[in-house]
C-alpha positions as CSV (number, residue, x, y, z in Angstrom):
1,X,22.9,161.0,155.4
2,X,22.2,159.7,151.9
3,X,22.7,156.0,152.9
4,X,26.6,156.0,153.3
5,X,27.5,152.6,154.5
6,X,29.4,152.6,157.8
7,X,29.4,150.8,161.1
8,X,31.6,153.3,162.9
9,X,30.0,155.9,165.3
10,X,32.8,158.4,164.5
11,X,32.0,158.3,160.9
12,X,28.2,158.9,161.3
13,X,29.1,161.8,163.5
14,X,31.5,163.1,160.9
15,X,28.8,162.8,158.3
16,X,26.3,164.7,160.4
17,X,28.8,167.6,161.0
18,X,29.7,167.8,157.3
19,X,26.0,168.3,156.5
20,X,25.0,170.6,159.5
21,X,28.3,172.3,160.5
22,X,27.2,171.6,164.2
23,X,27.8,168.9,166.7
24,X,25.2,166.1,167.0
25,X,22.5,166.9,169.7
26,X,22.2,164.3,172.3
27,X,25.7,163.0,171.7
28,X,28.9,163.6,173.7
29,X,32.3,163.2,172.3
30,X,35.8,163.0,173.9
31,X,39.0,162.6,172.0
32,X,42.3,161.6,173.3
33,X,45.6,161.6,171.3
34,X,48.5,159.4,172.3
35,X,51.8,159.1,170.4
36,X,50.8,155.8,168.4
37,X,47.0,156.0,168.4
38,X,44.0,158.1,168.9
39,X,40.9,157.2,171.1
40,X,37.6,158.8,170.4
41,X,34.7,158.1,172.7
42,X,31.2,158.8,171.4
43,X,28.4,158.5,173.9
44,X,24.8,158.5,172.7
45,X,23.0,160.1,175.7
46,X,19.3,160.1,174.9
47,X,16.6,159.6,172.3
48,X,17.7,162.7,170.5
49,X,21.2,161.5,170.0
50,X,19.9,158.0,168.9
51,X,17.7,159.6,166.3
52,X,20.4,162.0,164.9
53,X,23.3,159.6,164.9
54,X,21.3,156.5,164.0
55,X,23.0,154.6,166.8
56,X,21.7,153.0,170.0
57,X,22.1,154.7,173.4
58,X,25.4,153.8,174.9
59,X,29.1,154.0,174.5
60,X,31.1,153.7,171.3
61,X,35.0,153.8,171.7
62,X,37.1,154.0,168.6
63,X,40.8,153.3,168.6
64,X,42.7,154.6,165.4
65,X,46.1,153.3,164.9
66,X,47.6,153.4,161.4
67,X,50.5,151.3,162.5
68,X,48.0,148.4,162.9
69,X,48.6,147.7,159.1
70,X,52.3,147.0,159.6
71,X,52.8,146.3,163.3
72,X,55.7,144.5,165.0
73,X,55.5,142.4,168.0
74,X,55.9,145.4,170.4
75,X,53.2,147.4,168.8
76,X,50.8,144.4,168.8
77,X,51.4,144.0,172.5
78,X,50.7,147.6,173.2
79,X,47.5,147.7,171.3
80,X,46.4,144.5,172.9
81,X,46.9,146.1,176.4
82,X,45.1,149.3,175.1
83,X,42.1,147.3,173.8
84,X,42.0,145.0,176.9
85,X,41.7,148.2,179.2
86,X,38.7,149.5,177.0
87,X,37.0,146.2,177.2
88,X,37.4,146.0,180.9
89,X,35.9,149.5,181.2
90,X,32.6,148.3,179.4
91,X,32.2,145.0,181.4
92,X,29.1,145.6,183.7
93,X,29.9,146.5,187.3
94,X,28.1,143.4,188.6
95,X,30.2,140.3,188.9
96,X,30.7,138.4,185.6
97,X,31.4,134.6,186.2
98,X,30.6,133.3,182.8
99,X,31.3,134.9,179.4
100,X,30.3,133.7,175.9
101,X,32.6,134.9,173.0
102,X,31.1,135.0,169.6
103,X,32.9,135.2,166.5
104,X,30.6,136.5,163.8
105,X,31.2,136.2,160.0
106,X,32.1,133.7,157.2
107,X,35.3,131.9,157.6
108,X,35.3,131.2,153.7
109,X,35.4,134.9,152.9
110,X,38.7,136.5,154.1
111,X,37.3,140.1,154.8
112,X,34.5,138.6,156.7
113,X,36.6,136.1,158.7
114,X,37.8,138.4,161.5
115,X,35.5,136.9,164.1
116,X,36.1,133.2,163.3
117,X,39.9,133.9,163.2
118,X,39.8,135.7,166.5
119,X,37.8,132.8,168.1
120,X,40.6,130.3,167.2
121,X,42.9,132.2,169.8
122,X,40.4,132.9,172.7
123,X,41.3,130.8,175.7
124,X,38.2,128.8,176.5
125,X,37.8,127.3,179.8
126,X,34.1,126.4,180.5
127,X,34.8,122.7,180.0
128,X,37.3,122.8,182.9
129,X,34.8,124.5,185.2
130,X,32.3,121.9,184.4
131,X,34.6,118.8,184.8
132,X,35.9,120.1,188.2
133,X,32.5,121.5,189.3
134,X,34.0,124.9,190.0
135,X,32.2,128.1,190.1
136,X,35.0,130.5,190.4
137,X,38.8,130.6,189.9
138,X,41.2,133.3,191.0
139,X,43.2,133.3,187.7
140,X,40.8,132.0,185.1
141,X,37.3,133.0,183.9
142,X,34.6,130.7,182.6
143,X,34.8,131.4,178.9
144,X,33.1,129.6,176.2
145,X,33.3,130.5,172.5
146,X,31.5,129.8,169.2
147,X,31.8,130.8,165.6
148,X,28.3,130.2,164.3
149,X,28.9,130.8,160.7
150,X,26.4,132.7,158.4
151,X,22.9,132.2,157.3
152,X,24.0,131.3,153.9
153,X,26.0,128.3,155.4
154,X,23.7,127.2,158.1
155,X,20.3,128.3,156.9
156,X,19.7,129.7,160.4
157,X,19.7,133.2,161.6
158,X,22.9,133.9,163.6
159,X,20.8,135.6,166.3
160,X,18.7,132.6,166.7
161,X,21.8,130.3,167.2
162,X,23.3,132.6,169.7
163,X,20.0,133.0,171.6
164,X,19.7,129.2,171.8
165,X,23.3,129.0,173.3
166,X,22.6,131.8,175.7
167,X,19.5,130.2,177.0
168,X,21.4,126.8,177.4
169,X,24.6,128.1,179.0
170,X,23.3,131.2,180.9
171,X,26.4,133.5,180.4
172,X,26.6,136.8,182.3
173,X,28.1,138.5,179.2
174,X,28.3,138.1,175.6
175,X,31.4,139.4,173.7
176,X,30.8,139.6,169.9
177,X,33.6,140.1,167.3
178,X,32.8,141.1,163.7
179,X,34.1,142.7,160.6
180,X,32.8,146.1,160.0
181,X,32.3,148.5,157.0
182,X,33.9,152.0,156.9
183,X,33.4,154.9,154.6
184,X,37.2,155.6,154.3
185,X,39.9,153.3,153.0
186,X,42.5,154.6,155.6
187,X,40.4,153.2,158.4
188,X,40.4,149.6,157.0
189,X,42.4,147.4,159.4
190,X,43.6,150.5,161.4
191,X,40.5,151.2,163.4
192,X,38.9,149.3,166.3
193,X,35.5,149.9,167.6
194,X,34.2,148.7,171.0
195,X,30.6,149.4,172.2
196,X,28.2,148.2,174.8
197,X,25.2,148.4,172.6
198,X,25.5,145.1,170.7
199,X,25.7,144.6,167.0
200,X,23.7,143.7,163.8
201,X,25.5,141.0,161.9
202,X,25.9,141.9,158.3
203,X,24.6,145.5,158.6
204,X,27.9,146.9,157.1
205,X,27.3,145.2,153.8
206,X,23.5,145.9,153.7
207,X,22.5,142.5,154.9
208,X,21.0,143.3,158.3
209,X,20.0,140.3,160.5
210,X,18.7,139.8,164.0
211,X,20.6,142.2,166.4
212,X,22.6,140.7,169.2
213,X,21.9,143.0,172.0
214,X,20.8,142.9,175.6
215,X,17.2,143.3,174.6
216,X,17.2,140.2,172.5
217,X,19.6,138.0,174.3
218,X,18.8,139.1,177.8
219,X,22.5,139.7,178.9
220,X,24.8,142.6,178.3
221,X,26.7,142.5,174.9
222,X,30.1,144.0,174.2
223,X,30.8,144.3,170.4
224,X,34.2,144.5,169.1
225,X,34.9,145.2,165.3
226,X,37.4,146.4,162.8
227,X,36.6,147.7,159.2
228,X,37.6,145.3,156.6
229,X,35.6,146.8,153.6
230,X,34.5,150.0,152.0
231,X,31.5,150.4,149.8
232,X,32.5,151.0,146.3
233,X,29.8,153.7,145.9
234,X,31.3,155.6,148.8
235,X,34.8,155.5,147.4
236,X,33.5,156.9,144.0
237,X,31.5,159.5,145.7
238,X,34.5,160.8,147.6
239,X,36.6,160.7,144.5
240,X,33.9,162.8,142.8
241,X,33.8,165.3,145.6
242,X,37.5,165.8,145.3
243,X,37.3,166.1,141.6
244,X,34.5,168.6,141.7
245,X,36.5,170.8,144.3
246,X,39.5,170.8,141.8
247,X,37.3,171.5,138.9
248,X,35.7,174.4,140.6
249,X,39.0,176.0,141.3
250,X,39.5,176.0,137.5
251,X,36.0,177.3,136.5
252,X,34.7,180.8,136.1
253,X,32.7,181.6,139.3
254,X,29.7,182.7,137.3
255,X,29.8,180.1,134.6
256,X,27.0,177.6,134.0
257,X,29.3,174.7,134.5
258,X,30.4,176.1,137.8
259,X,26.8,176.5,138.9
260,X,25.9,172.9,137.9
261,X,28.8,171.5,139.9
262,X,28.3,173.8,142.9
263,X,24.6,173.1,143.2
264,X,24.8,169.4,142.6
265,X,23.6,167.8,146.0
266,X,25.7,165.0,147.6
267,X,22.6,162.8,147.6
268,X,22.2,163.3,143.9
269,X,25.8,162.3,143.2
270,X,25.5,159.3,145.5
271,X,22.3,158.2,143.7
272,X,23.9,158.6,140.3
273,X,26.8,156.4,141.4
274,X,24.5,153.7,142.7
275,X,22.6,153.7,139.6
276,X,25.8,153.1,137.6
277,X,26.7,150.3,139.8
278,X,23.1,148.8,139.7
279,X,24.0,146.2,137.0
280,X,26.5,144.8,139.6
281,X,23.5,144.6,142.1
282,X,24.7,147.9,143.7
283,X,26.5,145.9,146.5
284,X,30.3,146.2,145.3
285,X,32.6,146.2,148.4
286,X,36.3,147.0,148.3
287,X,39.0,145.5,150.4
288,X,42.8,145.7,150.4
289,X,44.8,143.2,148.4
290,X,46.7,142.2,151.6
291,X,43.6,141.6,153.6
292,X,44.8,137.9,154.4
293,X,47.7,139.3,156.5
294,X,45.7,142.2,157.9
295,X,43.1,139.8,159.2
296,X,45.7,137.5,160.7
297,X,47.4,140.3,162.5
298,X,44.3,142.3,164.0
299,X,42.6,139.0,164.9
300,X,45.4,138.2,167.2
301,X,45.2,141.7,168.8
302,X,41.5,141.2,169.4
303,X,42.0,137.7,170.9
304,X,44.8,138.9,173.1
305,X,42.8,141.7,174.5
306,X,39.8,139.4,175.1
307,X,42.0,136.9,177.1
308,X,43.6,139.7,179.2
309,X,40.3,141.4,179.9
310,X,38.4,138.3,180.8
311,X,41.0,136.2,182.7
312,X,42.2,138.0,185.8
313,X,45.4,135.9,186.0
314,X,46.4,136.2,182.3
315,X,48.9,138.7,181.0
316,X,50.9,139.4,177.8
317,X,53.4,136.8,178.4
318,X,50.6,134.1,178.9
319,X,48.7,135.1,175.9
320,X,51.7,135.2,173.5
321,X,52.7,131.7,174.8
322,X,49.2,130.4,174.2
323,X,48.8,131.8,170.7
324,X,52.3,130.4,169.7
């Protein structure tokens, strides 16, 4: 799929369908439309689906809600409950007593600060369980949290840091929060993806690191992410597609210029764009100018949903009091 950068399973499915005009073999898709949002469930069933979609076998749930960009408190509460319900559905059926929440990303770079921002509002309780020597509680779960930074700050692979913590604290579950990359600007800060397959920190910006997944960490991993950036080459490529379509409508069907435009392959256009961007190291990412406010808003939704889904006695009233 000519190297379009996206972390969203629904977008890789869209790309596949655009190029083949058929559904992805080995992948099951369900779509549910509500008044304020749309939930799309993409399930990679087998090795065929994994190969065709480029995603690990498992579940990818996407919540698209344009109002996330300008949400009031009521909508924030609604989306927190919707997301909490989806997280609960992915928690393994066996009993989970101890959860580690990881906020991935660089707190010094706003579009990459989603994970650290969310971690600030996660209700951590592991120290209480240790102090009072408790194994279970009817209202609170045993939750710890860490924002390990990035390799450029620590000099250590994020995966290595998390693996060391997992080996020391023995959680039953890891919940990882990270900023993602999308291929469409309209999905930035309006789309939430939850999956049970783990996550590769930095993959959206072409900086792939050790994957945080069950195979590497030894415990189930639920990944929660929101797109905060779009690859500049992708935006230019989509703009060129629209421009070509409009120009084709004005050209003679049998003209040479028509043939040139009509026969130009998508990968050729994308390759040309990346060549133009090469002096800028070919790694230009675009983010909205109001990204500070967007990150603050969506990070609280994620934190709310994590608190509600993990702690059995916590509801919206409690999390809003805690965050304020």
